[in-house]
Each structure stands twice: as C-alpha cells, then as structure tokens.
C-alpha positions in Angstrom: -8.9 29.6 22.6 -8.4 27.9 19.3 -10.2 28.5 16.0 -12.9 25.9 16.5 -13.9 27.5 19.8 -14.0 30.9 18.2 -16.2 29.6 15.4 -18.6 28.0 18.0 -18.9 31.3 19.8 -19.6 33.2 16.5 -22.0 30.6 15.1 -23.6 28.6 18.0 -26.3 27.1 15.9 -23.9 25.6 13.3 -23.8 21.8 13.0 -20.4 20.4 12.0 -21.0 18.2 8.9 -17.4 17.3 8.0 -17.0 13.6 7.4 -15.0 11.8 10.0 -11.9 9.9 9.0 -12.3 6.1 9.3 -9.7 3.8 10.7 -6.7 3.9 8.5 -6.0 0.2 9.1 -9.3 -0.7 7.4 -8.4 -2.6 4.3 -10.6 -2.7 1.2 -8.1 -5.0 -0.7 -9.2 -8.6 -1.2 -6.9 -11.0 0.8 -6.1 -14.3 -0.8 -5.2 -17.7 0.5 -2.1 -18.3 -1.8 1.0 -16.4 -0.9 2.2 -13.4 -2.9 5.7 -14.2 -4.3 8.4 -11.7 -3.6 11.4 -12.1 -5.9 14.7 -10.4 -6.4 16.3 -10.0 -9.8 18.8 -7.9 -11.6 17.9 -6.3 -14.9 20.6 -4.4 -16.8 22.8 -4.6 -13.7 20.2 -2.9 -11.4 18.4 -4.6 -8.6 14.6 -4.9 -8.7 11.9 -6.5 -6.5 9.0 -8.3 -8.2 5.7 -9.1 -6.6 3.5 -11.6 -8.3 0.8 -14.2 -7.7 -2.1 -11.9 -6.6 -5.4 -13.4 -7.7 -7.7 -10.5 -6.8 -8.9 -7.5 -8.9 -6.3 -5.7 -11.1 -7.4 -2.4 -9.6 -6.6 -3.6 -6.1 -3.2 -4.7 -7.2 -2.5 -1.4 -8.9 -3.6 0.4 -5.7 -1.3 -1.8 -3.7 1.6 -1.0 -6.1 1.0 2.7 -5.7 0.9 2.5 -1.9 4.1 0.5 -1.8 5.9 2.9 -4.1 4.7 5.9 -2.1 5.7 4.4 1.3 9.1 3.3 0.1 9.7 6.5 -1.9 11.0 4.6 -4.9 10.0 4.1 -8.5 8.3 1.1 -10.0 5.6 -0.1 -12.3 2.7 -2.5 -12.7 3.1 -4.7 -15.8 1.5 -8.1 -16.7 0.0 -8.7 -13.3 3.3 -8.0 -11.6 4.5 -5.2 -9.4 8.1 -4.1 -10.2 9.8 -2.0 -7.5 13.2 -0.4 -8.2 15.8 -1.7 -5.7 16.0 -4.6 -3.2 13.2 -3.9 -0.7 12.1 -7.5 -0.1 12.2 -7.3 3.7 10.4 -3.9 3.9 7.7 -5.0 1.4 7.2 -8.3 3.1 6.8 -6.6 6.5 4.2 -4.1 5.0 2.2 -6.9 3.3 2.2 -9.1 6.4 0.9 -6.0 8.4 -2.0 -5.8 5.9 -2.8 -9.4 6.3 -1.3 -11.0 3.2 0.7 -14.2 3.1 4.0 -13.5 1.5 6.7 -16.0 0.3 10.3 -14.9 -0.3 11.7 -16.4 -3.5 15.4 -16.4 -4.5 18.1 -15.8 -1.9 
C-alpha cells in the first residue's frame, strides 16, 4: 500500500486538484521557414558553436539557449540575437533542433 492509497483511506472525500503535467514534446516556440545557421568558430583558441538566424521573439530564442545549455551541460550566452555555446556541439545541437521541428543548416566545415 503506497502513500496515495493510505491518504485515500484516511480522506475518502478528498478530490485531487493537482495540475496534470502536459506532454513534454509540446513546443511553445515559434517555428520558422528559414533555417537556423549553426556555425563553428574559434575565439582566443577555444572552440565555440554559434546559432543565428532565428526570426521569432527574443524571449523564445533566450529560452531555447537556456534549454540547450542545460541539456548539453555547457556554458554559453545569448548576445546580439545569437546563441553562443562553448565547445563544438554542432551535431548534438542540430539533432536537438531537428527533433523540435526547426530547419537547421550547418555552416563551416
């Protein structure tokens, strides 16, 4: 007998009002027709991945940057309508964005 069953026995009239989690694949980010450009550069000898070309809301792009940094467990920033991720993660980022429904174009190498 788990905790939920014990609580139901103690409080039979109680109605569970906890909000149910919605589908995690549901995406509130605006998808565009033009591809997002995924570039590789070296700055001060260190590799970085740059995403640019998003034409939606800035808040959506910032949320996408935060999600990518969290999933990859790396540092990065959002500057001048570009997402800058520390390290060469083009393949992983492109796979994640395609999974979300974005068109992605690899630029440079």
